[in-house]
PDB file as gemmi writes it, atoms N, CA and C in Angstrom:
CRYST1    1.000    1.000    1.000  90.00  90.00  90.00 P 1                      
ATOM      1  N   ILE A   1       0.868  -1.180   0.000  1.00  0.00           N  
ATOM      2  CA  ILE A   1       0.000   0.000   0.000  1.00  0.00           C  
ATOM      3  C   ILE A   1       0.902   1.226   0.000  1.00  0.00           C  
ATOM      4  N   ASN A   2       0.650   2.108  -0.944  1.00  0.00           N  
ATOM      5  CA  ASN A   2       1.431   3.335  -0.962  1.00  0.00           C  
ATOM      6  C   ASN A   2       0.748   4.403  -0.117  1.00  0.00           C  
ATOM      7  N   LYS A   3       1.460   5.482   0.129  1.00  0.00           N  
ATOM      8  CA  LYS A   3       0.953   6.509   1.037  1.00  0.00           C  
ATOM      9  C   LYS A   3      -0.318   7.172   0.513  1.00  0.00           C  
ATOM     10  N   GLU A   4      -0.404   7.430  -0.770  1.00  0.00           N  
ATOM     11  CA  GLU A   4      -1.587   8.067  -1.340  1.00  0.00           C  
ATOM     12  C   GLU A   4      -2.796   7.145  -1.251  1.00  0.00           C  
ATOM     13  N   GLY A   5      -2.589   5.873  -1.564  1.00  0.00           N  
ATOM     14  CA  GLY A   5      -3.675   4.897  -1.498  1.00  0.00           C  
ATOM     15  C   GLY A   5      -4.164   4.695  -0.076  1.00  0.00           C  
ATOM     16  N   ARG A   6      -3.234   4.717   0.867  1.00  0.00           N  
ATOM     17  CA  ARG A   6      -3.605   4.545   2.267  1.00  0.00           C  
ATOM     18  C   ARG A   6      -4.447   5.726   2.751  1.00  0.00           C  
ATOM     19  N   ALA A   7      -4.089   6.929   2.317  1.00  0.00           N  
ATOM     20  CA  ALA A   7      -4.844   8.120   2.706  1.00  0.00           C  
ATOM     21  C   ALA A   7      -6.256   8.084   2.112  1.00  0.00           C  
ATOM     22  N   ALA A   8      -6.374   7.533   0.929  1.00  0.00           N  
ATOM     23  CA  ALA A   8      -7.677   7.458   0.266  1.00  0.00           C  
ATOM     24  C   ALA A   8      -8.493   6.268   0.769  1.00  0.00           C  
ATOM     25  N   GLY A   9      -7.846   5.343   1.490  1.00  0.00           N  
ATOM     26  CA  GLY A   9      -8.546   4.171   1.982  1.00  0.00           C  
ATOM     27  C   GLY A   9      -8.772   3.130   0.900  1.00  0.00           C  
ATOM     28  N   VAL A  10      -7.931   3.132  -0.132  1.00  0.00           N  
ATOM     29  CA  VAL A  10      -8.087   2.209  -1.249  1.00  0.00           C  
ATOM     30  C   VAL A  10      -6.919   1.231  -1.242  1.00  0.00           C  
ATOM     31  N   LEU A  11      -7.232  -0.065  -1.292  1.00  0.00           N  
ATOM     32  CA  LEU A  11      -6.185  -1.065  -1.375  1.00  0.00           C  
ATOM     33  C   LEU A  11      -5.714  -1.191  -2.817  1.00  0.00           C  
ATOM     34  N   GLU A  12      -4.430  -1.478  -2.988  1.00  0.00           N  
ATOM     35  CA  GLU A  12      -3.850  -1.534  -4.332  1.00  0.00           C  
ATOM     36  C   GLU A  12      -4.373  -2.692  -5.162  1.00  0.00           C  
ATOM     37  N   ASN A  13      -4.583  -3.833  -4.540  1.00  0.00           N  
ATOM     38  CA  ASN A  13      -5.008  -4.981  -5.330  1.00  0.00           C  
ATOM     39  C   ASN A  13      -6.009  -5.841  -4.571  1.00  0.00           C  
ATOM     40  N   TYR A  14      -6.659  -6.700  -5.289  1.00  0.00           N  
ATOM     41  CA  TYR A  14      -7.719  -7.549  -4.744  1.00  0.00           C  
ATOM     42  C   TYR A  14      -7.164  -8.541  -3.718  1.00  0.00           C  
ATOM     43  N   ALA A  15      -5.996  -9.090  -3.996  1.00  0.00           N  
ATOM     44  CA  ALA A  15      -5.412 -10.090  -3.098  1.00  0.00           C  
ATOM     45  C   ALA A  15      -5.128  -9.494  -1.722  1.00  0.00           C  
ATOM     46  N   GLU A  16      -4.693  -8.268  -1.697  1.00  0.00           N  
ATOM     47  CA  GLU A  16      -4.406  -7.616  -0.428  1.00  0.00           C  
ATOM     48  C   GLU A  16      -5.703  -7.404   0.369  1.00  0.00           C  
ATOM     49  N   GLY A  17      -6.761  -7.051  -0.318  1.00  0.00           N  
ATOM     50  CA  GLY A  17      -8.054  -6.889   0.338  1.00  0.00           C  
ATOM     51  C   GLY A  17      -8.586  -8.200   0.869  1.00  0.00           C  
ATOM     52  N   GLU A  18      -8.421  -9.279   0.106  1.00  0.00           N  
ATOM     53  CA  GLU A  18      -8.855 -10.591   0.563  1.00  0.00           C  
ATOM     54  C   GLU A  18      -8.055 -11.041   1.773  1.00  0.00           C  
ATOM     55  N   LYS A  19      -6.768 -10.758   1.781  1.00  0.00           N  
ATOM     56  CA  LYS A  19      -5.917 -11.119   2.912  1.00  0.00           C  
ATOM     57  C   LYS A  19      -6.407 -10.413   4.172  1.00  0.00           C  
ATOM     58  N   TYR A  20      -6.810  -9.170   4.040  1.00  0.00           N  
ATOM     59  CA  TYR A  20      -7.336  -8.397   5.167  1.00  0.00           C  
ATOM     60  C   TYR A  20      -8.700  -8.932   5.605  1.00  0.00           C  
ATOM     61  N   ALA A  21      -9.602  -9.165   4.660  1.00  0.00           N  
ATOM     62  CA  ALA A  21     -10.970  -9.589   4.978  1.00  0.00           C  
ATOM     63  C   ALA A  21     -11.023 -10.999   5.543  1.00  0.00           C  
ATOM     64  N   GLU A  22     -10.137 -11.873   5.090  1.00  0.00           N  
ATOM     65  CA  GLU A  22     -10.143 -13.268   5.521  1.00  0.00           C  
ATOM     66  C   GLU A  22      -9.030 -13.581   6.504  1.00  0.00           C  
ATOM     67  N   HIS A  23      -8.630 -12.600   7.291  1.00  0.00           N  
ATOM     68  CA  HIS A  23      -7.611 -12.821   8.310  1.00  0.00           C  
ATOM     69  C   HIS A  23      -8.147 -13.837   9.318  1.00  0.00           C  
ATOM     70  N   SER A  24      -7.278 -14.654   9.892  1.00  0.00           N  
ATOM     71  CA  SER A  24      -7.727 -15.729  10.773  1.00  0.00           C  
ATOM     72  C   SER A  24      -8.474 -15.197  11.995  1.00  0.00           C  
ATOM     73  N   LEU A  25      -8.060 -14.076  12.542  1.00  0.00           N  
ATOM     74  CA  LEU A  25      -8.780 -13.514  13.686  1.00  0.00           C  
ATOM     75  C   LEU A  25     -10.162 -13.026  13.279  1.00  0.00           C  
ATOM     76  N   ARG A  26     -10.279 -12.401  12.110  1.00  0.00           N  
ATOM     77  CA  ARG A  26     -11.586 -11.953  11.626  1.00  0.00           C  
ATOM     78  C   ARG A  26     -12.513 -13.137  11.390  1.00  0.00           C  
ATOM     79  N   ARG A  27     -11.996 -14.220  10.824  1.00  0.00           N  
ATOM     80  CA  ARG A  27     -12.814 -15.415  10.607  1.00  0.00           C  
ATOM     81  C   ARG A  27     -13.282 -15.992  11.930  1.00  0.00           C  
ATOM     82  N   PHE A  28     -12.418 -15.950  12.957  1.00  0.00           N  
ATOM     83  CA  PHE A  28     -12.755 -16.503  14.262  1.00  0.00           C  
ATOM     84  C   PHE A  28     -13.883 -15.730  14.928  1.00  0.00           C  
ATOM     85  N   VAL A  29     -13.862 -14.406  14.863  1.00  0.00           N  
ATOM     86  CA  VAL A  29     -14.857 -13.595  15.574  1.00  0.00           C  
ATOM     87  C   VAL A  29     -16.059 -13.211  14.712  1.00  0.00           C  
ATOM     88  N   ARG A  30     -16.091 -13.643  13.473  1.00  0.00           N  
ATOM     89  CA  ARG A  30     -17.148 -13.234  12.542  1.00  0.00           C  
ATOM     90  C   ARG A  30     -18.553 -13.569  13.045  1.00  0.00           C  
ATOM     91  N   ASN A  31     -18.775 -14.759  13.570  1.00  0.00           N  
ATOM     92  CA  ASN A  31     -20.116 -15.180  13.970  1.00  0.00           C  
ATOM     93  C   ASN A  31     -20.319 -15.213  15.483  1.00  0.00           C  
ATOM     94  N   ARG A  32     -19.512 -14.474  16.205  1.00  0.00           N  
ATOM     95  CA  ARG A  32     -19.631 -14.442  17.659  1.00  0.00           C  
ATOM     96  C   ARG A  32     -20.288 -13.154  18.121  1.00  0.00           C  
ATOM     97  N   ASN A  33     -20.883 -13.210  19.315  1.00  0.00           N  
ATOM     98  CA  ASN A  33     -21.455 -12.013  19.908  1.00  0.00           C  
ATOM     99  C   ASN A  33     -20.339 -11.073  20.355  1.00  0.00           C  
ATOM    100  N   PRO A  34     -20.546  -9.762  20.238  1.00  0.00           N  
ATOM    101  CA  PRO A  34     -19.497  -8.813  20.632  1.00  0.00           C  
ATOM    102  C   PRO A  34     -19.463  -8.614  22.149  1.00  0.00           C  
ATOM    103  N   GLU A  35     -19.029  -9.635  22.861  1.00  0.00           N  
ATOM    104  CA  GLU A  35     -18.935  -9.582  24.318  1.00  0.00           C  
ATOM    105  C   GLU A  35     -17.491  -9.764  24.738  1.00  0.00           C  
ATOM    106  N   ILE A  36     -17.092  -9.030  25.761  1.00  0.00           N  
ATOM    107  CA  ILE A  36     -15.727  -9.166  26.256  1.00  0.00           C  
ATOM    108  C   ILE A  36     -15.639 -10.334  27.234  1.00  0.00           C  
ATOM    109  N   MET A  37     -16.599 -10.415  28.157  1.00  0.00           N  
ATOM    110  CA  MET A  37     -16.618 -11.514  29.119  1.00  0.00           C  
ATOM    111  C   MET A  37     -18.008 -12.145  29.122  1.00  0.00           C  
ATOM    112  N   PRO A  38     -18.277 -13.089  28.223  1.00  0.00           N  
ATOM    113  CA  PRO A  38     -19.610 -13.679  28.091  1.00  0.00           C  
ATOM    114  C   PRO A  38     -20.116 -14.352  29.365  1.00  0.00           C  
ATOM    115  N   ALA A  39     -19.248 -14.986  30.128  1.00  0.00           N  
ATOM    116  CA  ALA A  39     -19.683 -15.679  31.345  1.00  0.00           C  
ATOM    117  C   ALA A  39     -20.226 -14.685  32.368  1.00  0.00           C  
ATOM    118  N   ILE A  40     -19.550 -13.561  32.532  1.00  0.00           N  
ATOM    119  CA  ILE A  40     -20.014 -12.544  33.493  1.00  0.00           C  
ATOM    120  C   ILE A  40     -21.297 -11.894  32.987  1.00  0.00           C  
ATOM    121  N   ASN A  41     -21.374 -11.621  31.698  1.00  0.00           N  
ATOM    122  CA  ASN A  41     -22.589 -11.029  31.135  1.00  0.00           C  
ATOM    123  C   ASN A  41     -23.788 -11.946  31.340  1.00  0.00           C  
ATOM    124  N   SER A  42     -23.624 -13.222  31.069  1.00  0.00           N  
ATOM    125  CA  SER A  42     -24.747 -14.153  31.226  1.00  0.00           C  
ATOM    126  C   SER A  42     -25.103 -14.333  32.699  1.00  0.00           C  
ATOM    127  N   PHE A  43     -24.126 -14.245  33.592  1.00  0.00           N  
ATOM    128  CA  PHE A  43     -24.410 -14.359  35.023  1.00  0.00           C  
ATOM    129  C   PHE A  43     -25.326 -13.232  35.492  1.00  0.00           C  
ATOM    130  N   PHE A  44     -25.063 -12.006  35.032  1.00  0.00           N  
ATOM    131  CA  PHE A  44     -25.866 -10.883  35.480  1.00  0.00           C  
ATOM    132  C   PHE A  44     -27.194 -10.759  34.733  1.00  0.00           C  
ATOM    133  N   THR A  45     -27.276 -11.255  33.516  1.00  0.00           N  
ATOM    134  CA  THR A  45     -28.536 -11.173  32.782  1.00  0.00           C  
ATOM    135  C   THR A  45     -29.473 -12.334  33.114  1.00  0.00           C  
ATOM    136  N   ASN A  46     -28.916 -13.489  33.476  1.00  0.00           N  
ATOM    137  CA  ASN A  46     -29.722 -14.664  33.837  1.00  0.00           C  
ATOM    138  C   ASN A  46     -29.283 -15.182  35.205  1.00  0.00           C  
ATOM    139  N   PRO A  47     -29.581 -14.477  36.292  1.00  0.00           N  
ATOM    140  CA  PRO A  47     -29.089 -14.903  37.617  1.00  0.00           C  
ATOM    141  C   PRO A  47     -29.739 -16.181  38.139  1.00  0.00           C  
ATOM    142  N   SER A  48     -30.860 -16.615  37.561  1.00  0.00           N  
ATOM    143  CA  SER A  48     -31.537 -17.813  38.054  1.00  0.00           C  
ATOM    144  C   SER A  48     -30.815 -19.103  37.682  1.00  0.00           C  
ATOM    145  N   LYS A  49     -29.929 -19.066  36.703  1.00  0.00           N  
ATOM    146  CA  LYS A  49     -29.234 -20.286  36.264  1.00  0.00           C  
ATOM    147  C   LYS A  49     -28.116 -20.676  37.199  1.00  0.00           C  
TER     148      LYS A  49                                                      
END                                                                             
């Protein structure tokens, strides 16, 4: 990525964009709820369990 392209927010090529979009961390969190501590959240939202 060159400096002008980075400022414009445009990736130089398709492969670079795919590498970013399909990063292993992104794939891991793609279908998860956006919670930092799910166990604590569920404890306070469902105290009867």
